[in-house]
C-alpha positions as CSV (number, residue, x, y, z in Angstrom):
1,M,156.1,124.1,123.5
2,D,152.4,123.2,123.8
3,I,150.3,121.5,121.1
4,H,148.6,124.8,120.1
5,A,151.9,126.4,119.3
6,I,153.0,123.3,117.4
7,R,149.8,123.4,115.4
8,E,150.3,127.1,114.5
9,Q,153.8,126.3,113.2
10,I,152.5,123.4,111.1
11,R,149.7,125.6,109.6
12,A,152.4,128.2,108.8
13,G,154.6,125.6,107.2
14,N,157.3,126.6,109.7
15,Y,158.8,123.2,110.5
16,K,161.3,120.6,109.3
17,F,161.4,116.9,109.7
18,S,164.7,115.4,110.9
19,D,166.7,113.1,108.6
20,H,165.7,110.2,110.9
21,A,162.0,111.1,110.7
22,V,162.1,111.2,106.9
23,K,163.9,107.8,106.7
24,R,161.1,106.4,109.0
25,M,158.3,108.0,107.0
26,I,159.7,106.6,103.8
27,K,160.2,103.1,105.3
28,R,156.6,103.2,106.6
29,S,155.0,104.9,103.5
30,I,153.8,107.9,105.5
31,R,153.3,111.0,103.6
32,R,154.0,114.6,104.8
33,E,150.3,115.4,104.6
34,E,149.4,112.5,106.8
35,M,151.8,113.7,109.5
36,E,150.4,117.2,109.3
37,A,146.9,115.9,109.6
38,V,147.7,113.9,112.7
39,V,149.3,116.8,114.5
40,L,146.5,119.2,113.4
41,H,143.5,117.0,114.2
42,D,144.2,114.2,116.5
43,E,144.4,114.3,120.3
44,I,147.3,113.6,122.7
45,I,146.5,110.5,124.8
46,E,149.6,110.6,127.0
47,E,152.3,113.1,127.8
48,Y,155.9,112.5,129.0
49,P,157.0,115.9,130.5
50,H,160.1,114.3,132.1
51,D,161.3,112.2,129.2
52,K,165.1,111.3,129.3
53,Y,165.9,113.1,126.1
54,S,163.3,115.8,125.8
55,Q,159.7,116.6,126.7
56,A,157.5,114.4,124.6
57,V,153.8,114.5,123.8
């Protein structure tokens, strides 16, 4: 999935955070709105298309 498709899903509210992500967000005091803003407005500086577990951006 490319970043444009991911952003569309974020704008539509069509996403879920994993339990692991929620735990990390709480531990680091990161709000949902902050995560959304990063995905919607920041730029990708490095991609890992052949990541061991899954494609990562």
